[in-house]
All heavy atoms as an XYZ file, in Angstrom:
688
protein
N       2.021      9.372    -17.980
C       1.659     10.016    -16.747
C       2.333      9.247    -15.615
O       2.048      8.068    -15.403
C       0.141      9.993    -16.602
O      -0.230     10.537    -15.359
N       3.226      9.901    -14.902
C       3.922      9.289    -13.779
C       3.041      9.410    -12.544
O       2.833     10.498    -12.018
C       5.263      9.991    -13.570
C       6.078      9.409    -12.436
O       5.570      8.534    -11.707
O       7.226      9.834    -12.265
N       2.525      8.296    -12.060
C       1.552      8.296    -10.956
C       2.131      7.727     -9.661
O       1.382      7.349     -8.768
C       0.317      7.494    -11.364
C      -0.405      8.032    -12.582
C      -1.104      9.346    -12.328
O      -1.466      9.643    -11.180
O      -1.304     10.095    -13.307
N       3.443      7.658     -9.535
C       4.062      7.019     -8.378
C       3.648      7.662     -7.051
O       3.592      6.994     -6.024
C       5.602      6.957     -8.519
C       6.210      5.972     -7.515
C       6.224      8.320     -8.374
C       5.980      4.538     -7.825
N       3.312      8.939     -7.056
C       2.926      9.618     -5.813
C       1.414      9.826     -5.691
O       0.958     10.640     -4.894
C       3.626     10.972     -5.718
C       5.110     10.845     -5.531
C       5.978     11.048     -6.583
C       5.641     10.510     -4.284
C       7.355     10.914     -6.418
C       7.009     10.375     -4.106
C       7.860     10.581     -5.178
O       9.210     10.443     -5.003
N       0.612      9.082     -6.429
C      -0.834      9.327     -6.455
C      -1.501      9.232     -5.091
O      -2.520      9.875     -4.842
C      -1.539      8.376     -7.432
C      -1.657      6.957     -6.943
C      -2.512      6.095     -7.850
O      -3.608      6.522     -8.248
O      -2.075      4.974     -8.156
N      -0.963      8.445     -4.178
C      -1.583      8.292     -2.858
C      -0.960      9.194     -1.798
O      -1.411      9.203     -0.658
C      -1.498      6.840     -2.403
C      -2.274      5.910     -3.272
N      -3.655      5.916     -3.337
C      -1.875      4.956     -4.143
C      -4.057      5.012     -4.199
N      -3.006      4.414     -4.700
N       0.070      9.925     -2.143
C       0.744     10.793     -1.174
C       0.354     12.238     -1.447
O       1.110     13.020     -2.012
C       2.263     10.594     -1.253
C       2.730      9.164     -1.003
C       4.217      9.043     -1.219
C       2.343      8.705      0.391
N      -0.847     12.600     -1.048
C      -1.411     13.920     -1.285
C      -1.546     14.625      0.064
O      -2.128     14.082      0.994
C      -2.809     13.827     -1.946
C      -2.763     12.976     -3.212
C      -3.369     15.216     -2.213
C      -1.958     13.548     -4.341
N      -1.010     15.809      0.176
C      -1.065     16.545      1.441
C      -2.231     17.521      1.509
O      -2.682     17.879      2.587
C       0.262     17.255      1.699
C       1.374     16.257      1.852
C       2.276     16.027      0.828
C       1.494     15.515      3.015
C       3.286     15.083      0.968
C       2.497     14.572      3.172
C       3.390     14.361      2.139
O       4.373     13.423      2.275
N      -2.704     17.963      0.357
C      -3.901     18.805      0.333
C      -4.544     18.683     -1.039
O      -3.884     18.389     -2.028
C      -3.568     20.260      0.654
C      -2.600     20.917     -0.306
C      -2.274     22.342      0.095
O      -1.829     22.549      1.240
O      -2.464     23.231     -0.742
N      -5.825     18.862     -1.089
C      -6.546     18.729     -2.346
C      -6.733     17.269     -2.724
O      -6.592     16.377     -1.908
N      -7.059     17.037     -3.986
C      -7.283     15.690     -4.490
C      -6.313     15.397     -5.618
O      -5.899     16.301     -6.341
C      -8.719     15.545     -4.998
C      -9.749     15.600     -3.897
C     -11.154     15.331     -4.420
O     -11.298     14.581     -5.397
O     -12.093     15.880     -3.837
N      -5.989     14.138     -5.779
C      -5.109     13.715     -6.867
C      -5.812     13.923     -8.208
O      -6.997     13.623     -8.349
C      -4.741     12.245     -6.704
C      -4.025     11.669     -7.877
N      -2.730     12.005     -8.184
C      -4.417     10.808     -8.835
C      -2.361     11.367     -9.271
N      -3.377     10.622     -9.679
N      -5.074     14.432     -9.164
C      -5.577     14.536    -10.533
C      -4.566     13.897    -11.456
O      -3.382     14.248    -11.433
C      -5.799     15.997    -10.954
C      -6.187     16.104    -12.400
C      -7.475     15.812    -12.800
C      -5.245     16.445    -13.358
C      -7.828     15.872    -14.138
C      -5.592     16.514    -14.699
C      -6.888     16.227    -15.084
N      -5.010     12.965    -12.244
C      -4.142     12.301    -13.214
C      -4.359     12.895    -14.600
O      -5.494     12.970    -15.065
C      -4.450     10.806    -13.271
O      -3.723     10.219    -14.339
N      -3.285     13.310    -15.272
C      -3.427     13.790    -16.645
C      -4.042     12.733    -17.560
O      -4.669     13.053    -18.558
C      -1.995     14.108    -17.078
C      -1.243     14.308    -15.801
C      -1.905     13.426    -14.797
N      -3.897     11.462    -17.188
C      -4.473     10.392    -17.979
C      -5.988     10.429    -18.037
O      -6.595      9.841    -18.927
N      -6.627     11.143    -17.125
C      -8.089     11.263    -17.134
C      -8.571     12.071    -18.337
O      -9.706     11.937    -18.758
C      -8.582     11.917    -15.845
C      -8.338     11.075    -14.619
C      -8.648     11.819    -13.332
O      -8.575     13.048    -13.258
N      -8.998     11.069    -12.307
N      -7.708     12.901    -18.877
C      -8.102     13.757    -20.003
C      -8.164     13.001    -21.321
O      -9.003     13.291    -22.158
C      -7.148     14.941    -20.121
C      -7.094     15.858    -18.902
C      -6.037     16.934    -19.100
C      -8.455     16.468    -18.629
N      -7.246     12.064    -21.526
C      -7.209     11.307    -22.776
C      -6.626      9.917    -22.509
O      -5.495      9.622    -22.893
C      -6.390     12.046    -23.826
N      -7.369      9.049    -21.813
C      -6.818      7.748    -21.438
C      -6.364      6.907    -22.625
O      -5.404      6.154    -22.518
C      -7.962      7.076    -20.673
C      -9.185      7.844    -21.005
C      -8.738      9.226    -21.379
N      -7.014      7.066    -23.756
C      -6.643      6.282    -24.933
C      -5.310      6.723    -25.534
O      -4.735      6.035    -26.367
C      -7.753      6.325    -25.996
C      -7.969      7.690    -26.628
C      -8.793      8.677    -25.801
O      -9.182      8.372    -24.662
O      -9.041      9.778    -26.307
N      -4.798      7.880    -25.081
C      -3.523      8.409    -25.569
C      -2.498      8.550    -24.451
O      -1.552      9.318    -24.573
C      -3.729      9.777    -26.236
C      -4.626      9.730    -27.426
N      -4.280      9.097    -28.593
C      -5.878     10.213    -27.619
C      -5.273      9.210    -29.468
N      -6.254      9.880    -28.890
N      -2.712      7.820    -23.349
C      -1.857      7.989    -22.176
C      -1.222      6.661    -21.780
O      -1.895      5.637    -21.758
C      -2.681      8.520    -20.989
O      -3.305      9.753    -21.370
C      -1.807      8.748    -19.769
N       0.043      6.723    -21.451
C       0.722      5.602    -20.814
C       0.912      6.015    -19.359
O       1.521      7.038    -19.075
C       2.089      5.317    -21.470
C       1.908      4.950    -22.929
C       2.815      4.216    -20.702
C       3.196      4.954    -23.717
N       0.365      5.229    -18.457
C       0.473      5.510    -17.033
C       1.494      4.556    -16.425
O       1.420      3.353    -16.649
C      -0.885      5.317    -16.337
O      -1.828      6.222    -16.926
C      -0.799      5.577    -14.852
N       2.451      5.118    -15.705
C       3.437      4.294    -15.000
C       3.263      4.508    -13.507
O       2.920      5.599    -13.049
C       4.883      4.603    -15.442
C       5.105      4.198    -16.887
C       5.227      6.065    -15.255
N       3.458      3.431    -12.749
C       3.278      3.484    -11.312
C       4.135      2.404    -10.688
O       4.834      1.689    -11.391
C       1.800      3.304    -10.957
C       1.420      3.958     -9.654
O       2.220      4.032     -8.719
N       0.189      4.436     -9.563
N       4.065      2.286     -9.393
C       4.826      1.269     -8.695
C       4.318      1.108     -7.285
O       3.432      1.827     -6.837
N       4.908      0.153     -6.572
C       4.455     -0.157     -5.223
C       5.278      0.542     -4.143
O       4.851      0.621     -3.002
C       4.506     -1.667     -5.007
N       6.439      1.050     -4.466
C       7.381      1.543     -3.456
C       6.823      2.660     -2.590
O       6.960      2.620     -1.367
C       8.671      2.011     -4.122
N       6.225      3.649     -3.158
C       5.800      4.821     -2.384
C       4.551      4.549     -1.554
O       4.567      4.662     -0.344
C       5.547      6.016     -3.307
C       6.709      6.392     -4.198
C       7.928      6.788     -3.416
C       9.009      7.251     -4.380
N      10.341      6.937     -3.966
N       3.456      4.171     -2.192
C       2.181      4.024     -1.494
C       2.170      2.858     -0.514
O       1.532      2.930      0.531
C       1.043      3.858     -2.499
N       2.880      1.781     -0.830
C       2.792      0.578     -0.021
C       4.069      0.292      0.773
O       4.262     -0.807      1.267
C       2.434     -0.619     -0.901
C       1.190     -0.389     -1.714
C       1.244     -0.350     -3.090
C      -0.034     -0.169     -1.099
C       0.101     -0.131     -3.846
C      -1.179      0.053     -1.839
C      -1.111      0.083     -3.214
N       4.932      1.294      0.887
C       6.163      1.183      1.689
C       7.003     -0.022      1.288
O       7.484     -0.765      2.125
C       5.843      1.165      3.177
N       7.175     -0.220     -0.002
C       7.983     -1.320     -0.517
C       9.283     -0.785     -1.111
O       9.732     -1.216     -2.170
C       7.200     -2.123     -1.547
C       6.002     -2.834     -0.993
S       5.186     -3.781     -2.269
C       3.730     -4.309     -1.411
N       9.878      0.157     -0.413
C      11.103      0.791     -0.878
C      12.173     -0.253     -1.145
O      12.421     -1.125     -0.335
C      11.604      1.783      0.186
O      10.536      2.684      0.485
C      12.792      2.558     -0.315
N      12.814     -0.147     -2.283
C      13.896     -1.052     -2.641
C      13.451     -2.300     -3.372
O      14.267     -3.012     -3.920
N      12.161     -2.592     -3.393
C      11.697     -3.814     -4.042
C      11.560     -3.639     -5.548
O      11.466     -4.582     -6.284
C      10.390     -4.285     -3.433
C      10.583     -4.904     -2.078
C      11.692     -4.814     -1.292
C       9.662     -5.701     -1.362
N      11.503     -5.506     -0.125
C      10.257     -6.060     -0.132
C       8.372     -6.132     -1.625
C       9.610     -6.852      0.802
C       7.732     -6.908     -0.681
C       8.358     -7.270      0.519
N      11.524     -2.422     -6.002
C      11.550     -2.099     -7.418
C      10.473     -2.809     -8.251
O      10.752     -3.448     -9.247
C      12.924     -2.400     -8.021
C      14.067     -1.704     -7.332
C      14.001     -0.211     -7.583
N      15.133      0.463     -6.975
C      15.029      1.476     -6.147
N      13.855      1.951     -5.851
N      16.077      2.049     -5.648
N       9.234     -2.665     -7.829
C       8.114     -3.209     -8.601
C       7.400     -2.046     -9.258
O       6.890     -1.151     -8.590
C       7.121     -3.975     -7.705
C       7.788     -5.155     -7.021
C       5.913     -4.419     -8.520
C       8.075     -6.333     -7.915
N       7.385     -2.038    -10.562
C       6.699     -1.002    -11.312
C       5.782     -1.632    -12.338
O       5.882     -2.820    -12.641
N       4.877     -0.835    -12.837
C       3.980     -1.328    -13.868
C       3.525     -0.171    -14.745
O       3.671      1.002    -14.370
C       2.779     -2.065    -13.267
C       2.002     -1.275    -12.244
C       0.923     -0.480    -12.615
C       2.340     -1.331    -10.895
C       0.210      0.241    -11.672
C       1.625     -0.621     -9.946
C       0.564      0.155    -10.342
O      -0.144      0.865     -9.403
N       3.011     -0.518    -15.892
C       2.515      0.486    -16.834
C       1.173      0.026    -17.390
O       0.924     -1.169    -17.537
C       3.502      0.691    -17.981
N       0.329      0.990    -17.695
C      -0.963      0.734    -18.326
C      -1.081      1.685    -19.509
O      -0.609      2.815    -19.456
C      -2.106      1.000    -17.359
S      -2.046      0.011    -15.870
N      -1.701      1.219    -20.547
C      -1.888      2.069    -21.708
C      -2.432      1.272    -22.871
O      -2.893      0.132    -22.691
N      -2.362      1.852    -24.058
C      -2.838      1.133    -25.243
C      -2.125     -0.215    -25.378
O      -0.913     -0.321    -25.187
C      -2.478      2.072    -26.398
C      -2.419      3.431    -25.761
C      -1.878      3.190    -24.379
N      -2.886     -1.253    -25.683
C      -2.373     -2.623    -25.709
C      -1.124     -2.778    -26.579
O      -0.159     -3.429    -26.172
C      -3.476     -3.570    -26.188
C      -3.154     -5.020    -26.014
C      -4.366     -5.874    -26.347
C      -4.074     -7.326    -26.027
N      -5.270     -8.151    -26.186
N      -1.107     -2.185    -27.745
C       0.042     -2.331    -28.651
C       1.306     -1.709    -28.056
O       2.404     -2.252    -28.192
C      -0.272     -1.702    -30.009
N       1.145     -0.580    -27.375
C       2.298      0.088    -26.764
C       2.829     -0.734    -25.590
O       4.037     -0.936    -25.448
C       1.930      1.520    -26.299
C       3.082      2.164    -25.546
C       1.515      2.366    -27.486
N       1.927     -1.241    -24.754
C       2.337     -2.043    -23.605
C       3.018     -3.327    -24.075
O       4.029     -3.753    -23.508
C       1.147     -2.352    -22.678
C       0.553     -1.057    -22.128
C       1.557     -3.303    -21.565
C       1.533     -0.194    -21.335
N       2.516     -3.946    -25.130
C       3.155     -5.150    -25.671
C       4.564     -4.834    -26.145
O       5.510     -5.582    -25.863
C       2.354     -5.756    -26.810
C       3.024     -7.025    -27.345
C       2.263     -7.651    -28.470
C       2.910     -8.905    -29.004
N       4.335     -9.054    -28.888
N       4.732     -3.724    -26.846
C       6.068     -3.335    -27.318
C       6.998     -3.070    -26.139
O       8.176     -3.460    -26.159
C       5.968     -2.105    -28.217
N       6.497     -2.424    -25.093
C       7.300     -2.182    -23.894
C       7.727     -3.502    -23.256
O       8.874     -3.665    -22.837
C       6.514     -1.344    -22.886
C       6.313      0.092    -23.302
S       5.161      0.993    -22.227
C       6.030      0.972    -20.662
N       6.809     -4.448    -23.172
C       7.118     -5.750    -22.581
C       8.152     -6.496    -23.416
O       9.057     -7.141    -22.871
C       5.843     -6.579    -22.440
N       8.038     -6.407    -24.736
C       9.008     -7.061    -25.620
C      10.416     -6.519    -25.394
O      11.376     -7.278    -25.283
C       8.615     -6.888    -27.092
C       7.371     -7.680    -27.467
O       6.945     -8.562    -26.684
O       6.830     -7.422    -28.558
N      10.539     -5.207    -25.301
C      11.848     -4.587    -25.079
C      12.342     -4.912    -23.671
O      13.496     -5.313    -23.470
C      11.787     -3.058    -25.290
C      13.069     -2.404    -24.829
C      11.522     -2.746    -26.748
N      11.474     -4.776    -22.687
C      11.853     -5.007    -21.298
C      12.324     -6.440    -21.065
O      13.266     -6.683    -20.307
C      10.676     -4.690    -20.379
O      11.001     -4.960    -19.046
N      11.685     -7.387    -21.718
C      12.050     -8.790    -21.500
C      13.466     -9.094    -21.958
O      14.066    -10.066    -21.516
C      11.068     -9.713    -22.219
O      11.254     -9.637    -23.621
N      14.019     -8.241    -22.795
C      15.374     -8.453    -23.293
C      16.405     -7.568    -22.605
O      17.605     -7.683    -22.882
C      15.418     -8.191    -24.812
C      14.485     -9.059    -25.612
C      14.755    -10.542    -25.409
O      15.892    -10.985    -25.489
N      13.720    -11.314    -25.135
N      15.954     -6.684    -21.728
C      16.908     -5.727    -21.152
C      16.915     -5.658    -19.631
O      17.723     -4.955    -19.060
C      16.629     -4.329    -21.716
O      15.344     -3.898    -21.326
N      16.002     -6.341    -18.961
C      15.965     -6.277    -17.504
C      15.815     -7.675    -16.920
O      15.460     -8.616    -17.613
C      14.786     -5.425    -16.999
O      13.562     -6.019    -17.437
C      14.873     -4.001    -17.488
N      16.044     -7.784    -15.621
C      15.784     -9.034    -14.914
C      14.511     -8.872    -14.106
O      14.022     -7.763    -13.899
C      16.954     -9.376    -13.973
O      17.118     -8.297    -13.050
C      18.234     -9.594    -14.749
N      13.996     -9.958    -13.640
C      12.740     -9.928    -12.881
C      12.998     -9.636    -11.415
O      13.997    -10.064    -10.850
C      12.034    -11.274    -12.992
O      11.678    -11.529    -14.323
N      12.069     -8.952    -10.775
C      12.168     -8.764     -9.331
C      11.928    -10.097     -8.623
O      11.357    -11.019     -9.200
C      11.070     -7.761     -9.017
C      10.156     -7.782    -10.176
C      10.919     -8.289    -11.351
N      12.331    -10.172     -7.369
C      12.181    -11.431     -6.643
C      10.713    -11.776     -6.419
O       9.832    -10.921     -6.473
C      12.952    -11.390     -5.322
C      12.450    -10.284     -4.412
O      11.431    -10.504     -3.751
O      13.091     -9.218     -4.386
N      10.467    -13.039     -6.163
C       9.108    -13.559     -6.049
C       8.320    -12.905     -4.926
O       7.148    -12.560     -5.107
C       9.140    -15.084     -5.840
O       9.853    -15.666     -6.934
C       7.746    -15.676     -5.798
N       8.923    -12.718     -3.755
C       8.168    -12.146     -2.635
C       7.712    -10.721     -2.948
O       6.597    -10.320     -2.607
C       8.937    -12.206     -1.312
C       7.973    -11.891     -0.168
C      10.137    -11.286     -1.298
C       8.395    -12.354      1.178
N       8.532     -9.964     -3.648
C       8.141     -8.602     -4.022
C       6.972     -8.631     -5.005
O       6.062     -7.804     -4.934
C       9.327     -7.855     -4.624
N       6.981     -9.581     -5.918
C       5.880     -9.706     -6.873
C       4.573    -10.071     -6.162
O       3.528     -9.477     -6.426
C       6.215    -10.748     -7.935
C       7.366    -10.327     -8.839
C       7.689    -11.387     -9.862
O       6.805    -11.892    -10.541
N       8.965    -11.741     -9.955
N       4.624    -11.037     -5.248
C       3.417    -11.443     -4.520
C       2.907    -10.326     -3.613
O       1.698    -10.111     -3.494
C       3.673    -12.711     -3.714
C       3.650    -13.957     -4.546
C       4.718    -14.737     -4.899
C       2.504    -14.557     -5.164
N       4.309    -15.779     -5.687
C       2.950    -15.698     -5.866
C       1.156    -14.239     -5.191
C       2.088    -16.526     -6.579
C       0.299    -15.057     -5.907
C       0.760    -16.191     -6.588
N       3.811     -9.619     -2.959
C       3.405     -8.521     -2.074
C       2.726     -7.406     -2.865
O       1.725     -6.835     -2.426
C       4.617     -7.978     -1.315
N       3.253     -7.099     -4.028
C       2.654     -6.062     -4.872
C       1.284     -6.502     -5.369
O       0.335     -5.714     -5.373
C       3.572     -5.719     -6.046
O       4.816     -5.254     -5.527
C       2.957     -4.647     -6.936
N       1.162     -7.754     -5.772
C      -0.133     -8.272     -6.212
C      -1.169     -8.131     -5.092
O      -2.287     -7.678     -5.317
C      -0.007     -9.737     -6.637
C      -1.306    -10.411     -7.065
C      -1.889     -9.725     -8.296
C      -1.063    -11.888     -7.321
N      -0.773     -8.477     -3.866
C      -1.690     -8.338     -2.732
C      -2.060     -6.878     -2.493
O      -3.230     -6.553     -2.254
C      -1.054     -8.938     -1.464
C      -1.931     -8.860     -0.244
C      -3.206     -9.696     -0.314
O      -3.301    -10.613     -1.152
O      -4.119     -9.424      0.494
N      -1.081     -5.993     -2.565
C      -1.353     -4.568     -2.344
C      -2.315     -4.005     -3.386
O      -3.151     -3.157     -3.076
C      -0.046     -3.778     -2.352
N      -2.203     -4.468     -4.612
C      -3.055     -3.943     -5.681
C      -4.430     -4.591     -5.731
O      -5.379     -3.975     -6.207
C      -2.359     -4.114     -7.035
C      -1.091     -3.282     -7.224
C      -0.417     -3.635     -8.545
C      -1.395     -1.805     -7.154
N      -4.560     -5.824     -5.221
C      -5.856     -6.499     -5.321
C      -6.663     -6.453     -4.024
O      -7.883     -6.525     -4.071
C      -5.683     -7.973     -5.755
O      -4.806     -8.638     -4.842
C      -5.125     -8.053     -7.166
N      -6.016     -6.338     -2.875
C      -6.730     -6.239     -1.602
C      -6.944     -4.750     -1.311
O      -6.276     -4.161     -0.475
C      -5.929     -6.923     -0.492
C      -6.724     -7.023      0.788
O      -7.703     -6.324      0.989
N      -6.276     -7.897      1.675
N      -7.884     -4.177     -2.013
C      -8.070     -2.729     -1.984
C      -8.470     -2.204     -0.609
O      -8.052     -1.120     -0.220
C      -9.068     -2.313     -3.046
C      -8.545     -2.575     -4.440
C      -9.530     -2.161     -5.505
O     -10.621     -1.679     -5.237
N      -9.134     -2.355     -6.751
N      -9.255     -2.933      0.132
C      -9.675     -2.455      1.451
C      -8.486     -2.327      2.402
O      -8.297     -1.302      3.051
C     -10.719     -3.394      2.041
C     -11.299     -2.904      3.345
C     -12.393     -3.831      3.875
O     -13.145     -4.402      3.063
O     -12.464     -3.960      5.100
N      -7.657     -3.353      2.464
C      -6.479     -3.318      3.331
C      -5.483     -2.267      2.851
O      -4.881     -1.548      3.657
C      -5.815     -4.689      3.396
N      -5.318     -2.151      1.554
C      -4.390     -1.162      1.002
C      -4.846      0.256      1.314
O      -4.049      1.110      1.681
C      -4.251     -1.344     -0.506
O      -3.615     -2.571     -0.789
N      -6.136      0.512      1.169
C      -6.680      1.836      1.470
C      -6.446      2.181      2.943
O      -6.033      3.289      3.283
C      -8.161      1.891      1.128
C      -8.752      3.289      1.153
C     -10.190      3.339      0.628
N     -10.301      2.762     -0.697
C     -10.950      1.603     -0.972
N     -11.536      0.925     -0.030
N     -11.015      1.154     -2.202
N      -6.662      1.222      3.841
C      -6.446      1.444      5.272
C      -4.977      1.729      5.553
O      -4.654      2.619      6.341
C      -6.913      0.234      6.070
N      -4.078      1.024      4.887
C      -2.653      1.242      5.070
C      -2.249      2.639      4.602
O      -1.534      3.365      5.291
C      -1.839      0.176      4.326
C      -0.359      0.360      4.440
C       0.307     -0.048      5.574
C       0.349      0.959      3.420
C       1.681      0.129      5.698
C       1.722      1.144      3.516
C       2.382      0.723      4.661
N      -2.715      3.022      3.432
C      -2.381      4.327      2.863
C      -2.897      5.465      3.765
O      -2.231      6.459      3.974
C      -2.932      4.470      1.430
C      -2.156      3.521      0.500
C      -2.856      5.904      0.941
C      -2.803      3.343     -0.860
N      -4.097      5.286      4.314
C      -4.690      6.323      5.161
C      -3.955      6.502      6.485
O      -4.078      7.533      7.136
C      -6.167      6.023      5.391
C      -6.990      6.249      4.128
C      -8.436      5.820      4.282
O      -8.829      5.327      5.365
O      -9.180      5.965      3.301
N      -3.144      5.530      6.891
C      -2.361      5.637      8.121
C      -1.231      6.665      7.975
O      -0.758      7.219      8.953
C      -1.735      4.304      8.514
C      -2.725      3.319      9.036
S      -2.003      1.772      9.674
C      -0.495      1.541      8.802
N      -0.794      6.917      6.746
C       0.350      7.818      6.521
C       0.039      9.249      6.855
O      -0.993      9.736      6.901
C       0.804      7.714      5.076
């Protein structure tokens, strides 16, 4: 389930297909759209532990890491929910 635009809703409410069968869903998301981090290329995935581990194993051999400031900024955006919600609502 590609959730990159989950916070950019113009009418109605967001619905994630992952809500129907979370145990059978891999959800991918990132910080670029909702938190205005365009170009920082921070993405993440959630899903069954074995699948995520396999993804991490492959990724560790095929990609480089994003810079440190982008990682810290994304961590703050995802964990400081009150500030993030206020930022998203400004859009």
